[in-house]
C-alpha positions in Angstrom: 72.0 101.5 108.9 75.5 102.0 107.5 74.1 102.4 104.0 71.6 105.0 105.2 74.5 106.9 106.8 76.5 106.9 103.6 73.5 108.0 101.5 73.2 111.0 103.9 76.9 111.9 104.1 77.9 111.3 100.5 75.1 110.5 98.1 77.3 110.5 95.1 79.5 107.7 96.3 76.4 105.9 97.7 74.9 106.0 94.3 78.1 104.6 92.6 78.2 101.8 95.1 74.5 101.0 94.5 75.0 100.9 90.8 78.1 98.6 91.1 76.1 96.4 93.4 73.4 96.1 90.8 76.0 95.4 88.0 77.6 92.6 90.0 74.3 91.1 90.9 73.0 91.1 87.3 76.2 90.2 85.3 78.4 87.1 85.1 81.9 87.4 86.5 84.4 85.3 84.6 87.5 87.2 85.5 89.8 84.6 87.0 91.2 86.9 89.7 87.8 88.1 91.0 85.4 86.6 93.5 82.6 87.6 95.9 83.6 87.9 99.6 81.2 87.0 102.4 79.3 89.6 104.4 81.5 88.8 107.4 84.7 89.6 105.4 83.2 92.9 104.3 82.1 93.8 107.8 85.7 93.2 109.1 87.0 95.4 106.2 84.7 98.2 107.2 85.3 97.9 110.9 86.8 100.4 113.4 90.1 98.6 113.1 90.9 100.8 110.1 91.6 103.6 112.7 94.6 102.0 114.2 98.3 102.5 113.4 100.5 99.5 114.2 103.9 99.6 112.6 105.9 96.6 113.7 104.8 93.1 114.7 102.8 91.7 117.7 104.4 92.6 121.0 107.0 94.7 119.0 105.1 97.7 117.9 106.2 101.3 117.4 102.9 102.7 118.6 100.9 102.2 121.8 97.4 100.8 122.1 98.0 97.7 120.0 97.2 94.9 122.5 93.9 94.0 120.8 95.4 94.5 117.3 98.0 92.0 118.3 95.2 89.5 118.9 93.9 90.1 115.4 97.2 89.6 113.7 98.2 86.5 115.7 94.8 84.9 114.9 95.3 85.6 111.2 98.8 84.0 111.4 97.7 80.9 113.2 94.7 80.3 110.9 97.0 80.7 107.8 99.6 78.3 109.3 96.9 75.7 109.8 95.4 76.3 106.4 98.6 75.9 104.4 100.8 73.8 106.8 103.2 76.8 107.0 106.1 77.2 109.5 106.0 81.0 109.4 103.4 83.5 108.0 103.6 87.2 107.5 100.1 88.6 107.1 100.9 92.2 106.6 101.7 92.4 102.9 99.3 94.8 101.2 98.9 93.1 97.9 100.3 90.5 95.5 103.1 92.5 93.7 104.3 94.2 96.9 104.4 90.8 98.6 106.6 89.5 95.7 108.8 92.6 95.9 109.3 91.8 99.6 110.2 88.2 98.8 112.9 89.3 96.3 114.2 91.8 98.8 114.4 89.1 101.5 116.4 86.7 99.4 118.1 88.6 96.6 120.3 91.6 95.9 119.6 93.9 92.9 121.0 92.4 89.8 120.8 88.8 91.0 119.6 86.3 88.4 116.1 84.8 88.7 114.3 82.2 86.6 110.6 82.8 86.0 107.7 81.9 83.6 107.4 84.2 80.5 104.4 86.6 80.7 103.0 85.6 77.3 103.2 81.9 78.4 101.1 82.6 81.5 103.5 84.2 83.9 102.9 87.4 85.9 104.3 90.9 85.5 106.2 90.5 88.8 107.9 87.4 87.5 110.4 89.4 85.5 108.7 91.5 82.8 110.9 94.2 81.6 108.5 97.1 82.4 107.9 95.8 86.0 110.1 96.5 89.0 111.1 92.8 89.0 112.6 93.0 85.5 114.2 96.3 86.2 115.8 95.4 89.5 116.8 91.8 88.9 118.3 89.9 86.1 115.5 87.6 85.0 115.8 84.7 82.6 112.7 82.9 81.6 111.3 79.5 80.7 108.1 78.8 78.7 105.5 76.2 77.8 105.9 73.4 75.3 104.6 74.7 71.9 102.9 71.4 71.2 101.2 70.8 74.6 100.9 74.3 76.0 102.3 72.9 79.3 105.4 74.0 81.3 108.3 72.1 79.8 110.2 70.9 82.8 113.1 69.7 80.6 113.5 73.3 79.4 113.3 74.6 83.0 116.1 72.4 84.0 118.2 73.2 80.8 117.8 77.0 81.4 118.5 76.6 85.1 121.7 74.6 84.6 122.9 77.0 81.9 122.0 80.3 83.7 122.5 79.2 87.4 119.9 81.6 88.8 119.9 82.4 92.5 116.1 81.9 92.7 113.5 79.9 90.7 110.0 81.2 90.6 107.1 78.9 90.0 103.6 80.5 89.6 101.4 82.1 87.0 98.5 84.4 86.2 97.2 82.6 83.1 98.3 78.9 83.2 95.6 76.3 83.5 97.6 73.2 84.6 99.0 71.9 87.8 102.5 72.8 88.7 105.1 70.1 89.4 106.4 71.6 92.7 108.6 68.6 93.4 110.2 68.9 90.0 111.0 72.6 90.5 112.4 71.9 93.9 114.7 69.1 92.5 116.0 71.5 89.8 116.6 74.2 92.3 118.4 71.9 94.7 120.6 70.7 91.8 122.0 74.3 91.3 121.6 75.6 94.9 118.8 78.1 94.1 116.0 79.4 96.4 112.5 78.2 95.5 109.7 80.8 95.4 106.1 79.8 94.6 103.5 82.4 93.8 100.2 80.7 94.4 98.0 83.9 94.1 95.6 82.3 91.7 95.3 78.8 93.2 95.6 79.5 97.0 91.9 78.7 97.5 92.2 75.4 95.6 95.2 74.5 97.7 93.5 75.5 100.9 90.5 73.4 99.7 92.8 70.4 99.2 92.1 70.1 95.5 95.6 71.0 94.3 99.1 70.0 95.7 100.5 72.4 98.3 104.0 73.8 97.7 104.3 75.5 101.1 106.0 72.5 102.9 108.3 72.0 99.9 109.4 75.5 98.8 111.6 78.0 100.7 109.1 80.8 100.4 105.5 81.2 99.0 103.4 84.2 98.4 99.7 84.5 97.7 97.0 87.1 97.4 94.0 86.6 99.8 91.3 87.2 97.2 90.8 85.3 94.0 90.0 81.6 94.8 90.7 82.2 98.5 87.6 84.5 98.6 89.0 87.0 101.1 89.8 90.7 101.0 92.3 92.3 98.6 95.6 91.7 100.2 98.5 89.1 100.5 100.5 87.0 102.8 104.0 85.5 102.6 104.8 82.0 104.0 108.3 80.6 104.5 110.4 78.1 106.3 111.1 79.2 109.9 114.7 79.8 109.2 113.8 82.6 106.8 111.2 84.3 109.1 113.3 87.2 110.2 114.5 88.2 106.8 111.0 87.9 105.3 109.5 90.0 108.2 112.2 92.7 107.8 111.6 92.9 104.0 107.9 93.5 104.6 108.5 96.0 107.4 110.5 98.2 107.3 111.7 97.1 103.9 108.6 97.5 101.8 106.0 99.3 103.8 105.0 101.0 107.1 102.0 100.2 109.1 99.7 97.3 108.1 96.0 97.7 107.3 94.6 96.1 110.5 91.0 96.0 109.1 92.3 94.0 106.2 94.2 91.7 108.5 91.0 91.0 110.4 89.2 90.3 107.1 92.0 87.9 106.1 91.5 86.1 109.4 87.8 85.8 108.7 88.5 84.4 105.2 91.0 81.9 106.6 88.5 80.8 109.1 85.9 80.3 106.3 88.5 78.3 104.3 89.1 76.0 107.2 85.5 74.8 107.2 84.7 71.5 105.4 82.3 73.2 102.9 85.2 75.2 101.5 86.7 71.9 100.1 83.5 71.2 98.2 83.5 74.8 96.9 87.0 74.4 95.7 86.2 71.0 94.0 83.2 72.7 92.2 85.4 75.5 90.9 87.6 73.0 89.1 84.6 71.0 87.9 83.0 74.1 86.5 86.2 75.2 84.8 86.5 71.8 83.1 82.9 71.9 82.0 83.3 75.4 80.6 86.4 74.5 78.8 84.8 71.3 77.3 81.7 73.2 76.2 83.8 75.8 74.4 85.9 73.0 72.8 82.7 71.4 71.6 81.8 74.7 69.9 85.1 74.7 68.0 87.3 76.9 70.2 90.9 76.2 71.1 91.9 76.1 74.7 95.5 76.7 75.5 97.0 73.4 76.8 93.8 71.7 75.7 91.9 72.1 79.0 92.4 73.0 82.7 93.3 71.5 86.0 92.4 74.5 88.0 90.0 77.5 88.0 91.0 79.2 84.7 91.3 78.6 81.0 92.7 80.7 78.2 90.6 80.7 75.0 92.4 81.0 71.7 90.2 83.3 69.5 92.1 82.6 66.3 89.2 80.5 65.0 87.1 83.6 64.9 89.9 85.9 63.7 89.1 88.5 66.4 91.3 90.0 69.1 91.0 89.7 72.8 90.1 93.3 73.3 87.3 93.1 70.8 86.0 89.9 72.4 86.3 91.4 75.9 84.2 94.4 74.7 81.6 92.2 73.0 81.1 90.1 76.1 80.9 93.1 78.4 78.1 94.3 76.2 76.0 91.3 77.2 77.0 91.4 80.9 79.9 88.9 80.9 83.2 90.2 82.3 86.4 88.5 81.1 90.0 89.7 80.7 92.0 89.6 77.4 95.0 87.4 77.5 98.0 86.5 75.4 98.5 83.0 74.1 102.0 81.4 74.0 104.1 83.1 71.3 101.2 85.4 70.6 101.6 87.2 67.2 99.2 90.0 68.4 100.2 92.9 70.7 99.5 92.7 74.5 96.8 95.3 74.4 94.8 93.3 71.8 96.1 89.7 72.2 94.8 86.6 70.6 92.9 85.2 73.7 90.7 85.8 76.6 91.1 84.4 80.1 88.1 82.9 81.8 87.7 81.8 85.4 85.0 80.1 87.5 85.6 81.2 91.2 82.9 83.9 91.2 80.2 82.0 89.4 80.8 79.0 91.7 80.4 81.2 94.7 76.9 82.1 93.3 76.1 78.4 93.3 76.3 77.7 89.6 77.4 74.3 88.4 78.2 72.3 85.3 74.8 72.9 83.6 75.2 76.6 84.0 78.7 76.5 82.5 77.1 75.0 79.3 74.7 78.0 79.2 77.5 80.4 79.7 79.6 78.8 76.9 76.6 79.3 74.7 76.3 83.0 75.7 80.0 83.5 74.9 79.8 81.8 71.5 76.6 83.7 70.4 78.0 87.0 71.6 81.3 86.6 69.9 79.7 85.5 66.6 77.0 88.1 66.8 79.2 90.9 68.1 78.0 93.4 65.5 74.3 92.6 65.8 72.7 94.8 68.5 69.5 92.7 68.5 71.5 89.5 69.3 73.6 91.2 72.0 70.4 92.7 73.6 68.8 89.3 73.6 71.8 87.6 75.2 72.1 90.3 77.9 68.5 89.6 79.0 69.3 85.9 79.2 72.4 86.6 81.3 70.5 88.8 83.7 67.8 86.1 84.0 70.4 83.4 84.8 72.0 85.7 87.4 68.7 86.2 89.1 68.4 82.5 89.6 71.7 82.6 91.6 71.5 85.8 93.7 74.5 87.2 95.5 74.6 87.1 99.3 75.0 90.8 99.9 
């Protein structure tokens, strides 16, 4: 009914959505930050709640007519608290980087020193990159991974922390495939009296699914997006110790933004409810198992994997063995219906727009129901496409095989 209405009202947009639906249905999604939401999440997103304006917080709004909206927000908060064992949760943050900006605003003053993971070693733009607001507003110093193991060097983290005395230490990543030593970071921060901030945007679903250790009870403040492995709508939340609740809330509103997106808050609540079900734990376990299988299959074909493997949902493939750049690889794989994102490798000699690696992730293919045997097939598709990137016949053949595999695991639309 809704689709028919859109076709009538705006056939151009309706056609674009239909074509994107077909693309998602018939192509393999390996971008680590992407996933497929449930129909229930999408219904909440498209609900009448988008009409409401509700600046402020439950029972403390700056607009009338928010009694029911308060129920939505309070439900999202309670489910998130249960999911992550959190003392306080703010569910209004609009996205990951704005959530991180609110965290910095809550705990820091412009110019304060912060310690974060280098971008080319797997960190995120909002963890101190010079072109990002974080690097422009705060004095970031950075730690990296061990050049031999590709893993975070906790001895280096401690050395830099003791030398620089940052006011906050950030633990989190966008392209790091190993578990984080939350207790180790906390011990270092306590040694110098720094705040601890965990950005778990990529692994929140794996934490919620009880497959990876949870930093929320350990750290002062934790942010996460609500999509990626958590499989909810595009958005974010901030969790913190109760003693920091007021300053976090003030940083989000009125510090960073005005009214929340109530339809998104409802969709977050739906996703949290789904993640509280026992089957979500099995889903999270399968994500990691699939990532390990994909990594091993590529290793068996001669590819290098940064850090030698994965403990979570993602892996970074070093393309040096083929002597091609990440941009070229991304384009070759897109030609056969496989979406990936180019990625730097530690101490990358190539520029960021055409780095030496690609980042792969398994949340979306796991949502489709694919398992280890399909990861072996996908590794073969990747290998053949990269080696045959200049052969149209080869790429056409692989594209047909990709579509056939996708049709065996249809999306729940």
